[in-house]
mmCIF file as gemmi writes it, N, C-alpha and C atoms, coordinates in Angstrom:
data_model
loop_
_atom_site.group_PDB
_atom_site.id
_atom_site.type_symbol
_atom_site.label_atom_id
_atom_site.label_alt_id
_atom_site.label_comp_id
_atom_site.label_asym_id
_atom_site.label_entity_id
_atom_site.label_seq_id
_atom_site.pdbx_PDB_ins_code
_atom_site.Cartn_x
_atom_site.Cartn_y
_atom_site.Cartn_z
_atom_site.occupancy
_atom_site.B_iso_or_equiv
_atom_site.pdbx_formal_charge
_atom_site.auth_seq_id
_atom_site.auth_asym_id
_atom_site.pdbx_PDB_model_num
ATOM 1 N N . MET Axp A 1 ? 0.95 -1.018 -0.354 1 0 ? 1 A 1
ATOM 2 C CA . MET Axp A 1 ? 0.321 -0.027 -0.071 1 0 ? 1 A 1
ATOM 3 C C . MET Axp A 1 ? 0.853 1.345 -0.186 1 0 ? 1 A 1
ATOM 4 N N . ALA Axp A 2 ? 0.456 2.132 -0.988 1 0 ? 2 A 1
ATOM 5 C CA . ALA Axp A 2 ? 1.406 3.226 -0.711 1 0 ? 2 A 1
ATOM 6 C C . ALA Axp A 2 ? 0.132 4.784 -0.581 1 0 ? 2 A 1
ATOM 7 N N . PHE Axp A 3 ? 0.994 5.451 0.587 1 0 ? 3 A 1
ATOM 8 C CA . PHE Axp A 3 ? 0.16 7.054 0.405 1 0 ? 3 A 1
ATOM 9 C C . PHE Axp A 3 ? 0.988 7.882 -0.105 1 0 ? 3 A 1
ATOM 10 N N . LEU Axp A 4 ? 0.55 8.67 -1.132 1 0 ? 4 A 1
ATOM 11 C CA . LEU Axp A 4 ? 1.061 9.955 -1.898 1 0 ? 4 A 1
ATOM 12 C C . LEU Axp A 4 ? 0.184 11.063 -1.474 1 0 ? 4 A 1
ATOM 13 N N . GLY Axp A 5 ? 1.305 11.99 -2.102 1 0 ? 5 A 1
ATOM 14 C CA . GLY Axp A 5 ? 0.72 13.5 -2.213 1 0 ? 5 A 1
ATOM 15 C C . GLY Axp A 5 ? 1.05 13.898 -3.25 1 0 ? 5 A 1
ATOM 16 N N . THR Axp A 6 ? 0.046 14.802 -3.387 1 0 ? 6 A 1
ATOM 17 C CA . THR Axp A 6 ? 0.192 15.357 -4.838 1 0 ? 6 A 1
ATOM 18 C C . THR Axp A 6 ? 0.164 16.943 -4.723 1 0 ? 6 A 1
ATOM 19 N N . ASN Axp A 7 ? 0.823 17.451 -5.896 1 0 ? 7 A 1
ATOM 20 C CA . ASN Axp A 7 ? 0.448 19.229 -6.065 1 0 ? 7 A 1
ATOM 21 C C . ASN Axp A 7 ? -0.264 19.246 -7.112 1 0 ? 7 A 1
ATOM 22 N N . GLY Axp A 8 ? -1.242 18.51 -7.878 1 0 ? 8 A 1
ATOM 23 C CA . GLY Axp A 8 ? -2.222 18.711 -7.973 1 0 ? 8 A 1
ATOM 24 C C . GLY Axp A 8 ? -2.788 17.158 -8.913 1 0 ? 8 A 1
ATOM 25 N N . PHE Axp A 9 ? -3.848 17.617 -8.998 1 0 ? 9 A 1
ATOM 26 C CA . PHE Axp A 9 ? -4.487 16.199 -9.746 1 0 ? 9 A 1
ATOM 27 C C . PHE Axp A 9 ? -5.605 16.945 -10.703 1 0 ? 9 A 1
ATOM 28 N N . SER Axp A 10 ? -6.232 16.302 -11.852 1 0 ? 10 A 1
ATOM 29 C CA . SER Axp A 10 ? -7.153 16.44 -12.831 1 0 ? 10 A 1
ATOM 30 C C . SER Axp A 10 ? -7.731 15.42 -13.443 1 0 ? 10 A 1
ATOM 31 N N . LEU Axp A 11 ? -8.947 15.183 -14.349 1 0 ? 11 A 1
ATOM 32 C CA . LEU Axp A 11 ? -9.255 14.239 -14.626 1 0 ? 11 A 1
ATOM 33 C C . LEU Axp A 11 ? -8.434 13.865 -15.878 1 0 ? 11 A 1
ATOM 34 N N . ASP Axp A 12 ? -8.1 14.616 -16.456 1 0 ? 12 A 1
ATOM 35 C CA . ASP Axp A 12 ? -6.992 14.725 -17.807 1 0 ? 12 A 1
ATOM 36 C C . ASP Axp A 12 ? -5.503 14.213 -17.675 1 0 ? 12 A 1
ATOM 37 N N . ARG Axp A 13 ? -4.774 14.599 -16.382 1 0 ? 13 A 1
ATOM 38 C CA . ARG Axp A 13 ? -3.98 14.733 -16.489 1 0 ? 13 A 1
ATOM 39 C C . ARG Axp A 13 ? -3.281 13.602 -15.448 1 0 ? 13 A 1
ATOM 40 N N . GLY Axp A 14 ? -4.718 13.167 -14.643 1 0 ? 14 A 1
ATOM 41 C CA . GLY Axp A 14 ? -3.953 12.193 -13.24 1 0 ? 14 A 1
ATOM 42 C C . GLY Axp A 14 ? -3.078 13.504 -12.185 1 0 ? 14 A 1
ATOM 43 N N . MET Axp A 15 ? -2.174 12.492 -11.629 1 0 ? 15 A 1
ATOM 44 C CA . MET Axp A 15 ? -1.799 12.93 -10.565 1 0 ? 15 A 1
ATOM 45 C C . MET Axp A 15 ? -0.529 13.87 -10.728 1 0 ? 15 A 1
ATOM 46 N N . THR Axp A 16 ? -0.119 15.023 -10.721 1 0 ? 16 A 1
ATOM 47 C CA . THR Axp A 16 ? 1.173 15.495 -11.086 1 0 ? 16 A 1
ATOM 48 C C . THR Axp A 16 ? 1.891 16.289 -9.897 1 0 ? 16 A 1
ATOM 49 N N . THR Axp A 17 ? 3.332 16.709 -10.454 1 0 ? 17 A 1
ATOM 50 C CA . THR Axp A 17 ? 3.948 17.449 -9.59 1 0 ? 17 A 1
ATOM 51 C C . THR Axp A 17 ? 4.791 18.479 -10.439 1 0 ? 17 A 1
ATOM 52 N N . PRO Axp A 18 ? 5.516 19.493 -10.043 1 0 ? 18 A 1
ATOM 53 C CA . PRO Axp A 18 ? 6.205 20.533 -10.503 1 0 ? 18 A 1
ATOM 54 C C . PRO Axp A 18 ? 7.994 19.621 -10.431 1 0 ? 18 A 1
ATOM 55 N N . ASP Axp A 19 ? 7.969 18.711 -9.744 1 0 ? 19 A 1
ATOM 56 C CA . ASP Axp A 19 ? 9.459 18.303 -9.599 1 0 ? 19 A 1
ATOM 57 C C . ASP Axp A 19 ? 9.763 16.739 -10.089 1 0 ? 19 A 1
ATOM 58 N N . LEU Axp A 20 ? 10.675 16.639 -11.045 1 0 ? 20 A 1
ATOM 59 C CA . LEU Axp A 20 ? 11.089 15.591 -11.98 1 0 ? 20 A 1
ATOM 60 C C . LEU Axp A 20 ? 11.513 14.083 -11.042 1 0 ? 20 A 1
ATOM 61 N N . ALA Axp A 21 ? 12.511 14.7 -9.964 1 0 ? 21 A 1
ATOM 62 C CA . ALA Axp A 21 ? 12.686 13.626 -9.2 1 0 ? 21 A 1
ATOM 63 C C . ALA Axp A 21 ? 11.552 13.087 -8.103 1 0 ? 21 A 1
ATOM 64 N N . GLU Axp A 22 ? 10.839 13.979 -7.92 1 0 ? 22 A 1
ATOM 65 C CA . GLU Axp A 22 ? 9.87 13.652 -6.98 1 0 ? 22 A 1
ATOM 66 C C . GLU Axp A 22 ? 8.663 12.434 -7.99 1 0 ? 22 A 1
ATOM 67 N N . ALA Axp A 23 ? 8.417 13.133 -9.114 1 0 ? 23 A 1
ATOM 68 C CA . ALA Axp A 23 ? 7.65 12.434 -9.763 1 0 ? 23 A 1
ATOM 69 C C . ALA Axp A 23 ? 8.374 10.873 -10.447 1 0 ? 23 A 1
ATOM 70 N N . ASN Axp A 24 ? 9.461 10.691 -10.309 1 0 ? 24 A 1
ATOM 71 C CA . ASN Axp A 24 ? 10.33 9.29 -10.41 1 0 ? 24 A 1
ATOM 72 C C . ASN Axp A 24 ? 9.967 8.507 -9.272 1 0 ? 24 A 1
ATOM 73 N N . VAL Axp A 25 ? 10.122 9.171 -8.131 1 0 ? 25 A 1
ATOM 74 C CA . VAL Axp A 25 ? 9.881 8.325 -6.871 1 0 ? 25 A 1
ATOM 75 C C . VAL Axp A 25 ? 8.973 7.986 -6.386 1 0 ? 25 A 1
ATOM 76 N N . LYS Axp A 26 ? 7.631 8.794 -6.999 1 0 ? 26 A 1
ATOM 77 C CA . LYS Axp A 26 ? 6.199 8.237 -6.882 1 0 ? 26 A 1
ATOM 78 C C . LYS Axp A 26 ? 6.127 7.503 -8.101 1 0 ? 26 A 1
ATOM 79 N N . ARG Axp A 27 ? 6.215 7.789 -9.073 1 0 ? 27 A 1
ATOM 80 C CA . ARG Axp A 27 ? 6.22 6.471 -10.13 1 0 ? 27 A 1
ATOM 81 C C . ARG Axp A 27 ? 6.535 5.483 -9.628 1 0 ? 27 A 1
ATOM 82 N N . ALA Axp A 28 ? 7.631 4.935 -8.69 1 0 ? 28 A 1
ATOM 83 C CA . ALA Axp A 28 ? 8.465 3.745 -8.235 1 0 ? 28 A 1
ATOM 84 C C . ALA Axp A 28 ? 7.676 3.146 -7.337 1 0 ? 28 A 1
ATOM 85 N N . MET Axp A 29 ? 7.109 4.532 -6.638 1 0 ? 29 A 1
ATOM 86 C CA . MET Axp A 29 ? 5.739 3.806 -5.53 1 0 ? 29 A 1
ATOM 87 C C . MET Axp A 29 ? 4.81 3.692 -6.206 1 0 ? 29 A 1
ATOM 88 N N . VAL Axp A 30 ? 3.969 3.836 -6.948 1 0 ? 30 A 1
ATOM 89 C CA . VAL Axp A 30 ? 2.809 3.535 -7.494 1 0 ? 30 A 1
ATOM 90 C C . VAL Axp A 30 ? 3.297 1.861 -8.4 1 0 ? 30 A 1
ATOM 91 N N . LYS Axp A 31 ? 4.307 2.256 -8.643 1 0 ? 31 A 1
ATOM 92 C CA . LYS Axp A 31 ? 4.719 0.703 -9.361 1 0 ? 31 A 1
ATOM 93 C C . LYS Axp A 31 ? 4.644 -0.168 -8.637 1 0 ? 31 A 1
ATOM 94 N N . SER Axp A 32 ? 5.186 -0.362 -7.317 1 0 ? 32 A 1
ATOM 95 C CA . SER Axp A 32 ? 5.562 -1.277 -6.544 1 0 ? 32 A 1
ATOM 96 C C . SER Axp A 32 ? 4.545 -1.648 -5.633 1 0 ? 32 A 1
ATOM 97 N N . SER Axp A 33 ? 3.439 -1.064 -5.558 1 0 ? 33 A 1
ATOM 98 C CA . SER Axp A 33 ? 2.103 -1.234 -4.443 1 0 ? 33 A 1
ATOM 99 C C . SER Axp A 33 ? 1.302 -1.639 -5.293 1 0 ? 33 A 1
ATOM 100 N N . ARG Axp A 34 ? 0.054 -2.293 -4.347 1 0 ? 34 A 1
ATOM 101 C CA . ARG Axp A 34 ? -0.755 -2.588 -5.185 1 0 ? 34 A 1
ATOM 102 C C . ARG Axp A 34 ? -2.18 -1.842 -4.689 1 0 ? 34 A 1
ATOM 103 N N . ARG Axp A 35 ? -2.175 -1.225 -3.681 1 0 ? 35 A 1
ATOM 104 C CA . ARG Axp A 35 ? -3.13 -0.26 -3.472 1 0 ? 35 A 1
ATOM 105 C C . ARG Axp A 35 ? -2.646 1.066 -3.187 1 0 ? 35 A 1
ATOM 106 N N . ARG Axp A 36 ? -2.909 2.224 -3.764 1 0 ? 36 A 1
ATOM 107 C CA . ARG Axp A 36 ? -2.683 3.622 -3.99 1 0 ? 36 A 1
ATOM 108 C C . ARG Axp A 36 ? -3.797 4.3 -3.179 1 0 ? 36 A 1
ATOM 109 N N . ILE Axp A 37 ? -3.385 5.039 -1.979 1 0 ? 37 A 1
ATOM 110 C CA . ILE Axp A 37 ? -4.186 6.005 -1.531 1 0 ? 37 A 1
ATOM 111 C C . ILE Axp A 37 ? -3.66 7.551 -1.751 1 0 ? 37 A 1
ATOM 112 N N . VAL Axp A 38 ? -4.276 8.542 -2.271 1 0 ? 38 A 1
ATOM 113 C CA . VAL Axp A 38 ? -3.516 10.115 -2.221 1 0 ? 38 A 1
ATOM 114 C C . VAL Axp A 38 ? -4.207 11.081 -0.83 1 0 ? 38 A 1
ATOM 115 N N . LEU Axp A 39 ? -3.312 11.45 -0.639 1 0 ? 39 A 1
ATOM 116 C CA . LEU Axp A 39 ? -4.022 12.138 0.375 1 0 ? 39 A 1
ATOM 117 C C . LEU Axp A 39 ? -3.832 13.815 0.015 1 0 ? 39 A 1
ATOM 118 N N . ALA Axp A 40 ? -4.725 14.767 -0.053 1 0 ? 40 A 1
ATOM 119 C CA . ALA Axp A 40 ? -4.824 16.16 -1.107 1 0 ? 40 A 1
ATOM 120 C C . ALA Axp A 40 ? -5.734 16.565 -0.759 1 0 ? 40 A 1
ATOM 121 N N . ASP Axp A 41 ? -5.605 18.171 -0.176 1 0 ? 41 A 1
ATOM 122 C CA . ASP Axp A 41 ? -6.747 18.734 -0.241 1 0 ? 41 A 1
ATOM 123 C C . ASP Axp A 41 ? -7.397 19.423 -0.977 1 0 ? 41 A 1
ATOM 124 N N . SER Axp A 42 ? -8.451 19.633 -1.269 1 0 ? 42 A 1
ATOM 125 C CA . SER Axp A 42 ? -9.052 20.207 -2.18 1 0 ? 42 A 1
ATOM 126 C C . SER Axp A 42 ? -8.819 21.554 -3.045 1 0 ? 42 A 1
ATOM 127 N N . SER Axp A 43 ? -7.895 22.31 -3.014 1 0 ? 43 A 1
ATOM 128 C CA . SER Axp A 43 ? -6.902 23.371 -3.246 1 0 ? 43 A 1
ATOM 129 C C . SER Axp A 43 ? -6.065 22.843 -4.495 1 0 ? 43 A 1
ATOM 130 N N . LYS Axp A 44 ? -5.793 21.351 -4.59 1 0 ? 44 A 1
ATOM 131 C CA . LYS Axp A 44 ? -5.196 20.892 -5.227 1 0 ? 44 A 1
ATOM 132 C C . LYS Axp A 44 ? -5.988 20.376 -6.903 1 0 ? 44 A 1
ATOM 133 N N . ALA Axp A 45 ? -7.321 20.442 -6.289 1 0 ? 45 A 1
ATOM 134 C CA . ALA Axp A 45 ? -7.958 19.7 -7.538 1 0 ? 45 A 1
ATOM 135 C C . ALA Axp A 45 ? -8.063 20.635 -8.862 1 0 ? 45 A 1
ATOM 136 N N . ASP Axp A 46 ? -8.206 20.403 -9.898 1 0 ? 46 A 1
ATOM 137 C CA . ASP Axp A 46 ? -8.134 20.563 -11.473 1 0 ? 46 A 1
ATOM 138 C C . ASP Axp A 46 ? -7.042 21.306 -11.418 1 0 ? 46 A 1
ATOM 139 N N . LEU Axp A 47 ? -5.742 21.272 -10.72 1 0 ? 47 A 1
ATOM 140 C CA . LEU Axp A 47 ? -4.329 21.866 -10.64 1 0 ? 47 A 1
ATOM 141 C C . LEU Axp A 47 ? -3.322 20.858 -11.963 1 0 ? 47 A 1
ATOM 142 N N . SER Axp A 48 ? -2.676 21.129 -12.867 1 0 ? 48 A 1
ATOM 143 C CA . SER Axp A 48 ? -2.074 20.356 -13.586 1 0 ? 48 A 1
ATOM 144 C C . SER Axp A 48 ? -0.811 20.532 -13.628 1 0 ? 48 A 1
ATOM 145 N N . HIS Axp A 49 ? 0.351 20.101 -13.255 1 0 ? 49 A 1
ATOM 146 C CA . HIS Axp A 49 ? 1.539 20.692 -13.121 1 0 ? 49 A 1
ATOM 147 C C . HIS Axp A 49 ? 2.862 19.983 -14.146 1 0 ? 49 A 1
ATOM 148 N N . PHE Axp A 50 ? 3.854 20.353 -14.19 1 0 ? 50 A 1
ATOM 149 C CA . PHE Axp A 50 ? 5.035 20.003 -15.39 1 0 ? 50 A 1
ATOM 150 C C . PHE Axp A 50 ? 5.073 18.153 -15.504 1 0 ? 50 A 1
ATOM 151 N N . GLN Axp A 51 ? 5.043 17.399 -14.318 1 0 ? 51 A 1
ATOM 152 C CA . GLN Axp A 51 ? 5.552 15.795 -14.331 1 0 ? 51 A 1
ATOM 153 C C . GLN Axp A 51 ? 3.862 15.332 -13.754 1 0 ? 51 A 1
ATOM 154 N N . HIS Axp A 52 ? 3.485 14.28 -14.854 1 0 ? 52 A 1
ATOM 155 C CA . HIS Axp A 52 ? 2.749 13.532 -14.168 1 0 ? 52 A 1
ATOM 156 C C . HIS Axp A 52 ? 3.394 12.492 -13.87 1 0 ? 52 A 1
ATOM 157 N N . PHE Axp A 53 ? 2.7 11.687 -12.686 1 0 ? 53 A 1
ATOM 158 C CA . PHE Axp A 53 ? 3.23 10.367 -12.041 1 0 ? 53 A 1
ATOM 159 C C . PHE Axp A 53 ? 2.513 9.189 -11.815 1 0 ? 53 A 1
ATOM 160 N N . THR Axp A 54 ? 1.273 9.42 -12.146 1 0 ? 54 A 1
ATOM 161 C CA . THR Axp A 54 ? -0.021 8.419 -12.739 1 0 ? 54 A 1
ATOM 162 C C . THR Axp A 54 ? -1.575 9.002 -12.888 1 0 ? 54 A 1
ATOM 163 N N . GLY Axp A 55 ? -2.139 7.817 -13.11 1 0 ? 55 A 1
ATOM 164 C CA . GLY Axp A 55 ? -3.626 8.349 -13.582 1 0 ? 55 A 1
ATOM 165 C C . GLY Axp A 55 ? -4.275 8.024 -12.629 1 0 ? 55 A 1
ATOM 166 N N . ILE Axp A 56 ? -5.389 8.947 -12.699 1 0 ? 56 A 1
ATOM 167 C CA . ILE Axp A 56 ? -6.706 8.568 -12.097 1 0 ? 56 A 1
ATOM 168 C C . ILE Axp A 56 ? -7.056 7.229 -11.472 1 0 ? 56 A 1
ATOM 169 N N . ASP Axp A 57 ? -7.052 6.203 -13.117 1 0 ? 57 A 1
ATOM 170 C CA . ASP Axp A 57 ? -7.324 5.186 -12.789 1 0 ? 57 A 1
ATOM 171 C C . ASP Axp A 57 ? -6.16 4.109 -11.84 1 0 ? 57 A 1
ATOM 172 N N . GLU Axp A 58 ? -5.267 4.735 -11.522 1 0 ? 58 A 1
ATOM 173 C CA . GLU Axp A 58 ? -4.409 3.84 -11.077 1 0 ? 58 A 1
ATOM 174 C C . GLU Axp A 58 ? -4.562 4.07 -9.391 1 0 ? 58 A 1
ATOM 175 N N . ILE Axp A 59 ? -5.243 5.292 -9.055 1 0 ? 59 A 1
ATOM 176 C CA . ILE Axp A 59 ? -5.696 5.462 -7.595 1 0 ? 59 A 1
ATOM 177 C C . ILE Axp A 59 ? -6.825 4.77 -7.336 1 0 ? 59 A 1
ATOM 178 N N . ALA Axp A 60 ? -6.598 4.173 -5.729 1 0 ? 60 A 1
ATOM 179 C CA . ALA Axp A 60 ? -7.809 3.485 -5.032 1 0 ? 60 A 1
ATOM 180 C C . ALA Axp A 60 ? -8.72 4.393 -4.48 1 0 ? 60 A 1
ATOM 181 N N . LEU Axp A 61 ? -8.11 5.401 -3.903 1 0 ? 61 A 1
ATOM 182 C CA . LEU Axp A 61 ? -8.735 6.503 -3.14 1 0 ? 61 A 1
ATOM 183 C C . LEU Axp A 61 ? -8.122 7.444 -2.752 1 0 ? 61 A 1
ATOM 184 N N . LEU Axp A 62 ? -9.06 8.731 -2.865 1 0 ? 62 A 1
ATOM 185 C CA . LEU Axp A 62 ? -8.551 9.852 -2.572 1 0 ? 62 A 1
ATOM 186 C C . LEU Axp A 62 ? -9.214 10.385 -1.281 1 0 ? 62 A 1
ATOM 187 N N . ILE Axp A 63 ? -8.088 10.973 -0.321 1 0 ? 63 A 1
ATOM 188 C CA . ILE Axp A 63 ? -8.736 11.192 1.015 1 0 ? 63 A 1
ATOM 189 C C . ILE Axp A 63 ? -8.21 12.854 0.721 1 0 ? 63 A 1
ATOM 190 N N . THR Axp A 64 ? -9.63 13.561 1.22 1 0 ? 64 A 1
ATOM 191 C CA . THR Axp A 64 ? -9.3 14.844 0.896 1 0 ? 64 A 1
ATOM 192 C C . THR Axp A 64 ? -10.056 15.715 1.883 1 0 ? 64 A 1
ATOM 193 N N . ASP Axp A 65 ? -10.39 17.044 2.103 1 0 ? 65 A 1
ATOM 194 C CA . ASP Axp A 65 ? -11.484 18.087 3.019 1 0 ? 65 A 1
ATOM 195 C C . ASP Axp A 65 ? -12.782 18.284 2.017 1 0 ? 65 A 1
ATOM 196 N N . SER Axp A 66 ? -13.372 18.662 2.574 1 0 ? 66 A 1
ATOM 197 C CA . SER Axp A 66 ? -14.866 19.066 2.791 1 0 ? 66 A 1
ATOM 198 C C . SER Axp A 66 ? -15.033 19.957 1.583 1 0 ? 66 A 1
ATOM 199 N N . GLY Axp A 67 ? -14.023 20.795 1.032 1 0 ? 67 A 1
ATOM 200 C CA . GLY Axp A 67 ? -14.599 21.613 0.298 1 0 ? 67 A 1
ATOM 201 C C . GLY Axp A 67 ? -14.141 21.463 -1.08 1 0 ? 67 A 1
ATOM 202 N N . LEU Axp A 68 ? -13.791 19.858 -1.199 1 0 ? 68 A 1
ATOM 203 C CA . LEU Axp A 68 ? -13.616 19.533 -2.753 1 0 ? 68 A 1
ATOM 204 C C . LEU Axp A 68 ? -15.211 19.751 -3.589 1 0 ? 68 A 1
ATOM 205 N N . ASP Axp A 69 ? -15.495 19.972 -4.544 1 0 ? 69 A 1
ATOM 206 C CA . ASP Axp A 69 ? -16.682 20.454 -5.406 1 0 ? 69 A 1
ATOM 207 C C . ASP Axp A 69 ? -17.296 19.206 -5.746 1 0 ? 69 A 1
ATOM 208 N N . GLU Axp A 70 ? -18.473 19.337 -5.304 1 0 ? 70 A 1
ATOM 209 C CA . GLU Axp A 70 ? -19.411 17.823 -5.418 1 0 ? 70 A 1
ATOM 210 C C . GLU Axp A 70 ? -19.058 17.18 -7.136 1 0 ? 70 A 1
ATOM 211 N N . GLU Axp A 71 ? -19.179 18.39 -8.08 1 0 ? 71 A 1
ATOM 212 C CA . GLU Axp A 71 ? -19.069 17.635 -9.375 1 0 ? 71 A 1
ATOM 213 C C . GLU Axp A 71 ? -17.292 16.774 -9.899 1 0 ? 71 A 1
ATOM 214 N N . ILE Axp A 72 ? -16.736 17.464 -9.004 1 0 ? 72 A 1
ATOM 215 C CA . ILE Axp A 72 ? -15.231 16.838 -9.275 1 0 ? 72 A 1
ATOM 216 C C . ILE Axp A 72 ? -14.953 15.485 -8.416 1 0 ? 72 A 1
ATOM 217 N N . SER Axp A 73 ? -15.816 15.354 -7.089 1 0 ? 73 A 1
ATOM 218 C CA . SER Axp A 73 ? -15.885 14.225 -6.473 1 0 ? 73 A 1
ATOM 219 C C . SER Axp A 73 ? -16.76 13.613 -7.218 1 0 ? 73 A 1
ATOM 220 N N . GLU Axp A 74 ? -17.205 13.626 -8.063 1 0 ? 74 A 1
ATOM 221 C CA . GLU Axp A 74 ? -18.583 12.659 -8.723 1 0 ? 74 A 1
ATOM 222 C C . GLU Axp A 74 ? -17.746 12.36 -9.545 1 0 ? 74 A 1
ATOM 223 N N . ALA Axp A 75 ? -16.983 12.983 -10.599 1 0 ? 75 A 1
ATOM 224 C CA . ALA Axp A 75 ? -16.087 12.559 -11.911 1 0 ? 75 A 1
ATOM 225 C C . ALA Axp A 75 ? -15.043 11.654 -11.454 1 0 ? 75 A 1
ATOM 226 N N . LEU Axp A 76 ? -14.65 11.875 -10.325 1 0 ? 76 A 1
ATOM 227 C CA . LEU Axp A 76 ? -13.442 10.939 -10.006 1 0 ? 76 A 1
ATOM 228 C C . LEU Axp A 76 ? -14.137 9.794 -9.446 1 0 ? 76 A 1
ATOM 229 N N . ASP Axp A 77 ? -15.168 9.3 -8.99 1 0 ? 77 A 1
ATOM 230 C CA . ASP Axp A 77 ? -15.971 8.293 -8.466 1 0 ? 77 A 1
ATOM 231 C C . ASP Axp A 77 ? -16.511 7.964 -9.519 1 0 ? 77 A 1
ATOM 232 N N . ASN Axp A 78 ? -16.757 8.832 -10.642 1 0 ? 78 A 1
ATOM 233 C CA . ASN Axp A 78 ? -17.075 7.749 -11.88 1 0 ? 78 A 1
ATOM 234 C C . ASN Axp A 78 ? -16.048 7.336 -12.555 1 0 ? 78 A 1
ATOM 235 N N . ALA Axp A 79 ? -14.559 7.564 -12.563 1 0 ? 79 A 1
ATOM 236 C CA . ALA Axp A 79 ? -13.551 7.289 -13.463 1 0 ? 79 A 1
ATOM 237 C C . ALA Axp A 79 ? -12.877 6.238 -12.764 1 0 ? 79 A 1
ATOM 238 N N . GLY Axp A 80 ? -13.408 5.673 -11.359 1 0 ? 80 A 1
ATOM 239 C CA . GLY Axp A 80 ? -13.071 4.52 -10.719 1 0 ? 80 A 1
ATOM 240 C C . GLY Axp A 80 ? -12.136 4.544 -9.074 1 0 ? 80 A 1
ATOM 241 N N . MET Axp A 81 ? -12.244 5.765 -8.952 1 0 ? 81 A 1
ATOM 242 C CA . MET Axp A 81 ? -11.663 6.677 -7.665 1 0 ? 81 A 1
ATOM 243 C C . MET Axp A 81 ? -12.623 6.831 -6.93 1 0 ? 81 A 1
ATOM 244 N N . GLU Axp A 82 ? -12.406 6 -5.474 1 0 ? 82 A 1
ATOM 245 C CA . GLU Axp A 82 ? -13.459 6.206 -4.688 1 0 ? 82 A 1
ATOM 246 C C . GLU Axp A 82 ? -12.846 7.533 -4.047 1 0 ? 82 A 1
ATOM 247 N N . VAL Axp A 83 ? -13.795 8.492 -3.304 1 0 ? 83 A 1
ATOM 248 C CA . VAL Axp A 83 ? -13.234 9.813 -2.585 1 0 ? 83 A 1
ATOM 249 C C . VAL Axp A 83 ? -14.186 9.823 -1.185 1 0 ? 83 A 1
ATOM 250 N N . LEU Axp A 84 ? -12.611 10.138 -0.401 1 0 ? 84 A 1
ATOM 251 C CA . LEU Axp A 84 ? -13.297 10.35 0.866 1 0 ? 84 A 1
ATOM 252 C C . LEU Axp A 84 ? -13.01 11.926 1.193 1 0 ? 84 A 1
ATOM 253 N N . ARG Axp A 85 ? -14.135 12.284 1.305 1 0 ? 85 A 1
ATOM 254 C CA . ARG Axp A 85 ? -14.241 14.071 1.747 1 0 ? 85 A 1
ATOM 255 C C . ARG Axp A 85 ? -14.504 13.937 3.124 1 0 ? 85 A 1
ATOM 256 N N . THR Axp A 86 ? -13.544 14.515 4.406 1 0 ? 86 A 1
ATOM 257 C CA . THR Axp A 86 ? -13.408 15.048 5.634 1 0 ? 86 A 1
ATOM 258 C C . THR Axp A 86 ? -13.668 16.183 5.755 1 0 ? 86 A 1
């Protein structure tokens, strides 16, 4: 199981970060784990950075705050990612 943070996430680009080295480490974490959980606050939604490290379809669960827009939450859920808003 891998717990990951992200600088941004979107339906079209997945999970992203501005840092190449960080993206490489996160890609390795994704590759070596069977279940991936992302922890990110709602301000990261619909943000896209330079380096993509995994797609939405590779993430089992997004844990975020209650500020995440309901439409975005539903779209992520429909794409196969469970969303837990706390």
